[in-house]
C-alpha positions as CSV (number, residue, x, y, z in Angstrom):
1,M,1.8,8.5,8.7
2,S,4.6,7.0,6.6
3,R,7.9,9.0,6.4
4,L,8.2,7.8,2.8
5,H,5.6,8.2,0.1
6,T,3.3,5.2,-0.3
7,P,1.4,5.4,-3.6
8,A,-2.3,5.3,-2.8
9,S,-3.1,2.8,-5.6
10,I,-1.5,0.8,-8.4
11,D,-2.2,3.6,-10.8
12,A,-0.4,6.1,-8.6
13,A,2.8,4.0,-8.5
14,P,5.6,4.5,-11.0
15,E,4.7,3.0,-14.4
16,A,7.4,0.4,-14.3
17,A,6.1,-1.0,-11.0
18,R,2.5,-1.3,-12.0
19,P,2.6,-4.7,-13.6
20,L,4.5,-6.0,-10.5
21,L,1.8,-4.6,-8.2
22,E,-0.9,-6.1,-10.4
23,A,0.7,-9.5,-10.0
24,V,0.7,-8.9,-6.2
25,N,-2.9,-8.0,-6.3
26,K,-3.8,-11.1,-8.3
27,Q,-1.9,-13.3,-5.9
28,L,-3.0,-11.7,-2.6
29,G,-6.3,-10.1,-3.5
30,S,-4.9,-6.7,-2.4
31,V,-1.7,-4.7,-2.4
32,P,-0.4,-4.2,1.1
33,N,1.3,-0.9,2.0
34,L,4.8,-2.5,2.0
35,F,4.5,-3.4,-1.7
36,R,3.2,0.0,-2.7
37,L,5.9,1.7,-0.7
38,V,8.7,-0.4,-2.3
39,A,7.1,0.4,-5.7
40,N,8.7,3.8,-5.4
41,S,11.8,1.9,-6.7
42,P,10.6,-0.5,-9.4
43,A,14.0,-2.1,-9.3
44,A,13.7,-2.7,-5.5
45,L,10.2,-4.1,-5.9
46,E,11.4,-6.4,-8.7
47,G,14.3,-7.6,-6.6
48,Y,12.1,-8.2,-3.5
49,L,9.4,-10.1,-5.5
50,G,12.1,-12.1,-7.4
51,M,13.8,-13.2,-4.2
52,S,10.6,-14.0,-2.5
53,G,9.4,-16.0,-5.4
54,A,12.7,-17.9,-5.7
55,L,12.7,-18.7,-2.0
56,A,9.1,-19.9,-2.2
57,K,10.4,-22.6,-4.6
58,G,13.1,-23.7,-2.0
59,R,13.0,-26.6,0.3
60,L,11.8,-25.0,3.5
61,P,8.1,-25.5,4.1
62,A,5.9,-22.4,4.1
63,Q,5.2,-22.8,7.8
64,T,9.0,-22.7,8.6
65,R,9.4,-19.6,6.4
66,E,6.6,-17.9,8.4
67,R,8.2,-19.0,11.6
68,I,11.5,-17.5,10.6
69,A,9.8,-14.2,9.5
70,L,8.1,-13.9,12.9
71,A,11.4,-14.5,14.8
72,V,13.3,-12.0,12.7
73,A,10.5,-9.4,12.9
74,Q,10.5,-9.7,16.7
75,I,14.3,-9.4,16.9
76,N,14.2,-6.3,14.7
77,A,11.2,-4.9,16.5
78,C,9.3,-4.3,13.2
79,G,5.7,-3.7,14.1
80,Y,4.6,-3.9,10.4
81,C,6.2,-7.2,9.8
82,L,5.0,-8.6,13.1
83,A,1.4,-7.7,12.2
84,A,1.8,-9.1,8.6
85,H,3.4,-12.3,9.6
86,T,1.2,-12.9,12.6
87,Y,-1.8,-12.6,10.2
88,L,-0.1,-14.8,7.5
89,G,1.2,-17.3,10.0
90,S,-2.3,-17.7,11.5
91,N,-4.4,-17.5,8.3
92,L,-2.2,-19.0,5.6
93,A,0.4,-21.2,7.3
94,K,-2.2,-22.2,10.0
95,L,0.2,-21.7,12.9
96,S,-1.4,-21.8,16.3
97,D,-1.3,-18.8,18.7
98,A,1.2,-20.8,20.9
99,E,3.4,-21.5,17.9
100,I,3.4,-17.8,16.8
101,A,4.3,-16.8,20.4
102,A,7.1,-19.4,20.4
103,N,8.4,-18.2,17.0
104,R,8.4,-14.6,18.2
105,N,10.6,-15.9,21.1
106,G,13.0,-17.5,18.6
107,R,11.7,-21.0,19.1
108,S,9.1,-23.5,17.8
109,T,6.9,-26.1,19.4
110,D,7.9,-28.4,16.5
111,A,11.3,-30.1,17.1
112,K,12.7,-29.8,13.6
113,A,11.3,-26.3,13.0
114,D,12.7,-25.3,16.4
115,A,16.3,-25.9,15.1
116,A,15.6,-23.7,12.0
117,V,14.0,-20.9,14.0
118,R,16.8,-21.0,16.7
119,F,19.4,-20.9,14.0
120,A,17.6,-18.0,12.2
121,A,17.4,-16.1,15.4
122,S,21.1,-16.7,16.0
123,V,21.9,-15.5,12.5
124,A,19.9,-12.3,13.0
125,T,21.1,-11.5,16.5
126,Q,24.8,-12.4,15.7
127,R,24.6,-10.7,12.3
128,G,25.8,-13.9,10.7
129,H,28.6,-14.6,13.1
130,V,27.2,-17.8,14.3
131,S,29.2,-20.5,16.1
132,D,30.2,-23.9,14.9
133,A,27.7,-25.2,17.5
134,D,24.9,-23.3,15.9
135,V,25.6,-24.8,12.5
136,Q,26.0,-28.3,14.1
137,A,22.7,-28.0,15.9
138,V,20.7,-27.1,12.7
139,R,22.5,-29.9,10.8
140,A,21.8,-32.4,13.6
141,A,18.1,-31.5,13.3
142,G,18.2,-32.7,9.7
143,Y,18.9,-29.6,7.7
144,D,21.4,-29.8,4.8
145,D,23.6,-27.1,3.4
146,A,21.0,-26.0,0.9
147,Q,18.4,-25.6,3.6
148,I,20.9,-23.8,5.9
149,I,21.6,-21.3,3.0
150,E,17.9,-20.8,2.5
151,I,17.4,-20.1,6.3
152,V,20.2,-17.4,6.0
153,Q,18.5,-16.0,2.9
154,H,15.2,-15.8,4.7
155,V,16.8,-13.9,7.6
156,A,18.4,-11.5,5.1
157,L,15.1,-10.9,3.2
158,N,13.1,-10.4,6.3
159,T,15.7,-8.1,7.8
160,W,15.4,-6.0,4.6
161,T,11.6,-5.7,4.9
162,N,11.9,-5.0,8.6
163,Y,14.4,-2.2,7.9
164,I,12.4,-0.7,5.0
165,N,9.2,-0.6,7.2
166,E,11.0,0.9,10.2
167,V,12.8,3.5,8.1
168,A,9.5,4.4,6.3
169,Q,7.3,4.0,9.4
170,T,4.9,2.1,7.0
171,V,1.3,2.4,8.1
172,V,0.3,-1.1,9.3
173,D,-2.6,-2.4,7.2
174,F,-2.9,-5.8,9.0
175,P,-4.4,-6.5,12.4
176,Q,-1.9,-5.4,15.0
177,A,0.2,-8.1,16.6
178,L,-0.4,-8.4,20.3
179,P,2.5,-7.8,22.7
180,L,4.2,-10.9,23.9
181,A,3.2,-12.1,27.4
182,A,5.9,-11.5,30.0
C-alpha cells in the first residue's frame, strides 16, 4: 500500500489535475499510479508532464531515453520505475531482453548508446560530479553539448520519479521487473 494517497480515478484527483490526467489517459490508454499519485500536486504533475513532453522533442532517440531511465532506476533501486521502464523499453522502444539487462547494468549493446548510458550512470552515481574523461568519452561517441545536456536532464527527471515512487512506496501497476542475473 502506498504511503501517500493515490487517487483511485481521474475524478478522485484534484480538479486542477484532471485535464492533465485525461491527457495521460488519451496518450497511454490508462493512467498509471505514478501519475495519479503526483496529481495530488497539480503543479508537480504539470511540471513533470511539461518536462517529459519537452524532452520527448529533444534530440535523443526514444530508445536511448528508455535506456537511461532503466540505468537510473537500477542505480536508485526504484522497483516501480524498473517495472515501468522494463515494460516500456520492451513494448514501446522494442529493446531486447539483453539490451534491457545491459541498460540496468549501466551499459548498452549499441556502441553509441553505450556512451550515453555510461555517462548517464556516471552522472547519477557521481551526483553530477563527473570527470573530464566522462565528458570526453560521451563527446567522442558523437554526442554534442545539447545532447549531453539532455542526458543530464533525463537523469534528473528519472531520479525525481524514482524518489517520488520510493518515498510514496507507489503500488506497482506494471509487470514486475525480474532481478538481474548475478
